[in-house]
C-alpha positions in Angstrom: 129.1 99.5 154.0 125.8 98.0 155.2 124.1 96.1 152.3 120.4 96.3 153.2 117.8 99.0 153.9 115.1 98.5 156.5 112.8 95.6 155.5 109.7 97.7 156.2 110.4 99.7 153.1 110.0 96.6 150.9 106.2 96.7 151.7 105.8 100.2 150.2 104.5 100.3 146.6 106.5 102.6 144.2 104.3 105.3 142.8 103.8 105.8 139.1 102.9 109.4 140.0 106.6 110.1 140.4 107.3 108.8 136.9 104.6 111.0 135.4 105.9 114.0 137.4 109.4 113.4 136.2 108.3 113.1 132.6 106.3 116.4 132.9 109.3 118.1 134.5 111.5 116.9 131.6 109.0 118.3 129.0 108.8 121.7 130.8 112.6 121.8 130.9 112.6 121.7 127.1 110.1 124.6 126.9 106.9 122.5 126.4 103.8 124.1 127.9 102.4 121.3 130.1 98.9 121.5 131.4 99.2 120.7 135.1 96.0 118.7 135.8 97.9 116.5 138.3 98.7 118.9 141.0 96.8 118.6 144.3 96.9 122.1 145.6 94.9 125.3 145.1 96.4 127.8 142.7 95.1 130.7 144.8 97.0 132.9 147.4 96.2 132.5 151.1 93.8 135.1 152.5 95.5 138.5 153.1 95.0 138.2 156.8 97.2 135.1 156.8 100.1 136.9 155.1 99.7 139.9 157.4 99.7 137.6 160.5 102.9 135.9 159.3 104.6 139.2 158.9 103.6 140.3 162.4 104.8 137.0 163.8 108.2 137.4 162.2 108.5 141.0 163.4 107.3 139.9 166.8 110.0 137.3 167.3 108.3 134.0 166.5 111.7 132.4 165.8 112.0 129.8 168.6 110.7 126.4 169.3 107.1 126.1 170.4 105.4 123.3 172.4 105.7 120.1 170.4 101.9 119.9 169.8 101.4 123.6 168.9 100.9 127.1 170.3 98.0 127.7 172.6 96.2 130.3 170.3 96.2 127.8 167.4 94.9 125.0 169.6 92.1 127.2 170.8 91.3 128.3 167.2 91.2 124.6 166.2 88.8 123.8 169.1 86.5 126.7 168.2 86.5 125.6 164.6 85.8 122.1 165.6 82.7 123.2 167.6 81.5 125.4 164.7 81.9 122.8 162.1 81.3 119.5 163.9 79.2 120.6 167.0 81.7 118.8 169.2 83.6 120.2 172.1 87.4 119.7 172.3 90.1 121.1 174.5 93.8 121.8 173.9 94.6 118.3 175.3 92.8 116.8 172.3 94.8 118.7 169.7 98.2 118.0 168.1 99.4 120.4 165.5 101.7 118.8 162.9 103.7 119.5 159.8 100.7 119.1 157.5 97.8 116.6 157.6 100.2 114.0 156.1 102.4 114.1 159.2 99.3 114.0 161.4 98.2 110.8 159.7 101.7 109.3 159.9 101.9 110.1 163.6 98.7 108.3 164.1 100.0 105.3 162.1 103.1 105.1 164.3 101.1 105.5 167.4 98.4 102.9 166.7 99.4 100.3 164.2 101.4 97.2 165.0 102.3 94.0 163.1 99.1 91.9 162.7 96.8 95.0 162.8 94.4 95.6 159.9 93.3 99.0 158.8 90.1 99.2 156.6 90.5 101.7 153.7 87.8 102.2 151.0 89.3 102.6 147.5 89.9 104.6 145.4 92.0 106.3 148.1 94.8 108.7 148.6 98.1 106.9 147.9 99.6 107.5 151.3 96.9 105.8 153.4 97.9 102.2 152.7 101.6 102.9 152.5 101.7 104.6 155.9 99.9 101.5 157.3 102.5 99.2 155.8 105.4 101.3 157.0 104.0 101.1 160.6 103.8 97.3 160.2 100.1 97.0 159.7 98.1 95.5 156.9 95.7 97.7 154.8 92.4 96.0 154.0 91.3 97.7 150.8 87.5 97.7 150.2 86.5 98.6 146.6 83.8 101.1 146.0 82.1 101.6 142.6 81.4 104.6 140.5 77.8 103.6 140.0 77.4 103.8 143.8 78.9 107.3 144.0 82.3 105.9 145.1 80.8 105.5 148.6 81.5 102.7 151.1 78.3 100.9 152.0 77.4 99.8 155.5 77.3 96.1 154.3 80.8 96.4 152.7 82.2 98.0 155.9 80.7 95.3 158.1 82.2 92.6 155.8 85.6 94.1 156.0 85.7 94.4 159.8 87.3 91.5 161.7 89.1 90.6 165.0 92.3 92.2 163.8 90.8 95.5 162.7 92.6 98.3 164.4 91.1 101.3 162.5 89.0 102.5 159.6 90.0 105.4 157.5 87.3 107.6 155.8 88.0 110.6 153.7 85.2 113.0 152.7 85.2 114.6 150.3 87.6 112.2 148.7 90.9 112.4 147.0 90.9 111.2 144.2 87.2 110.9 143.4 85.8 114.1 144.9 82.9 112.0 146.3 81.4 113.1 149.6 79.4 111.1 152.1 75.9 112.4 152.8 74.6 112.5 156.3 72.4 109.4 155.9 75.4 107.2 154.7 77.5 108.5 157.6 74.9 107.5 160.0 74.7 104.0 158.4 78.5 103.6 158.7 78.4 104.8 162.3 75.8 102.2 163.2 78.1 99.5 161.9 81.1 100.9 163.8 79.2 101.0 167.1 79.3 97.2 167.0 83.1 97.0 166.5 85.8 98.3 168.8 88.2 100.0 166.5 89.6 103.5 165.9 87.8 105.7 163.4 90.0 108.1 161.4 88.2 110.8 159.4 90.3 112.9 157.0 88.3 116.1 156.4 91.0 118.2 154.8 88.6 119.0 151.8 85.5 119.5 154.0 84.9 123.1 153.1 85.2 122.5 149.3 81.8 121.1 148.5 79.4 122.1 145.7 75.7 122.3 144.6 74.6 123.0 148.1 76.0 119.7 149.5 76.3 119.8 153.3 79.4 118.2 154.6 78.6 116.2 157.8 81.3 114.7 160.0 80.9 111.4 161.9 82.1 113.5 164.9 78.9 115.4 164.6 76.4 112.6 163.9 77.9 110.1 166.3 79.2 111.9 169.4 78.9 108.6 171.3 81.9 107.4 169.3 84.1 110.4 170.3 86.2 108.2 172.5 87.6 106.4 169.5 87.2 109.0 166.7 90.2 110.8 165.3 89.7 113.9 163.1 92.5 114.9 160.6 92.3 118.4 159.2 94.5 121.4 158.3 94.8 124.7 156.4 96.3 123.4 153.2 93.2 123.1 151.0 90.6 125.4 152.6 93.0 128.4 152.8 95.4 127.6 149.9 98.3 127.1 152.4 99.8 123.9 151.2 103.4 125.0 151.5 102.9 126.3 155.1 102.6 122.7 156.3 100.1 123.1 159.1 97.7 120.2 159.8 96.3 118.7 163.0 94.7 115.9 164.8 91.7 116.1 167.1 91.6 112.9 169.2 91.0 111.4 172.6 93.6 112.6 175.1 95.4 109.2 175.3 96.0 109.3 171.6 97.1 112.9 171.6 99.7 112.1 174.3 101.1 109.4 172.0 101.1 111.7 169.0 103.0 114.3 171.1 105.6 111.7 172.0 106.1 110.5 168.4 106.3 114.0 167.0 108.7 115.0 169.8 111.1 112.4 168.5 110.7 113.4 164.8 110.0 117.0 163.8 109.3 118.6 167.2 106.9 121.5 166.5 105.4 122.7 163.3 107.0 126.0 162.0 106.3 128.7 164.5 105.5 131.5 162.0 103.2 129.1 160.0 101.3 128.3 163.2 100.6 132.0 163.8 99.5 132.3 160.2 97.1 129.4 160.7 95.5 131.2 163.7 94.7 134.0 161.4 93.3 131.6 158.8 90.9 130.1 161.2 89.9 133.3 163.1 90.0 135.8 160.3 87.6 136.8 157.5 86.2 133.8 155.6 85.0 135.6 152.5 88.1 134.5 150.5 87.4 130.9 151.3 83.9 131.1 149.9 85.1 133.0 146.8 87.6 130.2 146.2 85.0 127.6 146.7 82.7 129.2 144.1 85.5 129.4 141.6 86.3 125.7 142.1 82.7 124.9 141.6 82.7 126.7 138.2 86.0 125.0 137.3 84.5 121.6 138.2 81.6 122.2 135.9 84.0 123.2 133.0 86.3 120.3 133.6 83.6 117.6 133.9 81.6 118.9 131.0 84.8 119.0 128.9 86.0 115.6 129.8 82.6 114.1 128.9 83.1 115.6 125.4 86.5 113.9 124.9 86.1 110.7 122.9 86.9 107.7 125.1 86.4 109.5 128.4 83.5 109.5 130.8 83.4 111.4 134.0 81.1 111.5 137.1 80.2 114.9 138.6 82.0 115.0 142.0 80.5 116.6 145.1 83.7 118.2 146.4 87.5 118.6 146.5 89.0 119.7 143.2 89.4 116.5 141.3 87.5 114.9 138.4 88.0 111.1 138.4 87.4 110.0 134.8 86.9 106.6 133.3 89.4 106.4 130.4 89.0 102.8 129.4 87.3 104.1 126.2 90.8 105.2 125.1 92.2 101.6 125.3 93.3 100.5 121.8 94.7 103.8 120.7 98.3 103.3 119.6 101.0 104.7 121.7 104.8 103.9 121.8 104.3 101.2 119.2 101.5 99.3 120.9 97.8 99.7 121.8 97.0 101.4 125.0 95.8 98.9 127.6 96.1 100.6 131.0 95.5 103.8 132.8 99.2 104.3 133.2 99.5 104.2 129.4 96.6 106.6 129.0 98.4 109.1 131.3 101.7 108.9 129.4 99.9 109.2 126.1 98.1 112.4 127.3 101.4 113.8 128.7 103.4 113.1 125.6 100.8 113.9 122.9 98.5 116.4 124.6 101.0 117.7 127.1 98.4 117.1 129.9 99.8 115.9 133.2 97.2 113.8 135.1 97.5 110.9 137.6 96.6 107.3 136.7 93.8 105.8 138.7 95.7 102.6 139.5 97.8 104.6 141.9 94.7 105.2 144.0 93.4 101.6 143.6 91.1 102.2 140.6 92.7 100.9 137.4 91.0 102.3 134.3 90.5 105.8 135.7 92.6 109.0 135.6 92.5 111.8 138.1 92.3 115.4 136.6 92.8 118.3 139.0 90.9 121.5 138.2 93.1 123.6 140.5 94.0 125.8 137.7 92.2 128.6 135.7 89.2 127.9 133.5 91.3 129.1 130.5 93.9 126.5 131.2 91.3 123.8 131.7 89.7 124.6 128.4 93.0 124.7 126.5 94.1 121.4 128.1 90.8 119.7 127.1 91.1 121.0 123.6 94.7 119.6 123.4 93.4 116.2 124.6 90.7 116.1 122.0 93.1 117.0 119.2 95.7 114.4 120.3 93.1 111.6 120.6 91.6 112.5 117.2 95.0 112.5 115.6 95.9 109.1 117.1 92.6 107.6 115.9 93.1 108.9 112.4 96.6 107.4 112.3 95.3 104.1 113.5 
């Protein structure tokens, strides 16, 4: 049999997240109650209108292939939503509906990046951004941001990262994993830099509706309409409407890019699931009161999680502006004994919390930020409080033993 896999896979970095998830699953299989602070999806149900629309679509015969890039009603709903949220006009020719925002990003990677291309990515970042660039043959240029700067990329840092090989820049706001969100002034500063450099601008706004304390999400598509010819917006229904499993995301891009995305997707998955597309229409066009109710609950959970983490010895956490993640500095836990040695990394912190507190969280090194751990608050306040209490108890016990 052939002895080698494709060489492109050798560039992909294995994820410690999988090891944490496997350990958590093994504990659950033995009956252990694991606090799931690692999951990146809302624990709510989709709006009732979404479920009703899906049932109508099934009864109405939505069982066949659709156009590769999506059904017309969904494309129109996406264009209307784009105008409402970003004050920018788009047509069906600018939209490609995909099997989730992740496929939308992967389609873009395959359509744009070639060997020798560089893609600028601020870190901490979602784990798939650099790996998709590598799979496509490009080279991620990772630009560190700092907690003391709000985890935000500065104009100077962006300018310093751009070069003759820069093909694209990826921005995510609010961010996974930090929850940090870019205010309008910073977006304008970044746009001013990007005007001087001819590259694609990818903005992942999948968490845009989940912002807190009156923060106003502003898209670069809104503040820099002159850059529309090279701006690509990634969005979807997964987070805003609690529809992660429905797998509906999309790209809003210049027509030349959308044509390429259509071609790539036509040779991979073809269309996103027909019934899910009809459900997504209902999500975008139906009542939005459940979205606001969910946002308010997430804001309360954020307050509980962040306040609680800051009371755990050895942990310090910044208050995030959006998403549903608390990104905590856990270096104060270094030195606690675990598995016969002193903890000296965020990976070891995560495994300690899992084994001794039964809290599943994601090490920050996976996102490009060693020393931090991401805690999701996409669970009930009761579970958050219980998990935090378990962490305090486990850490106190470990320090006593030491």
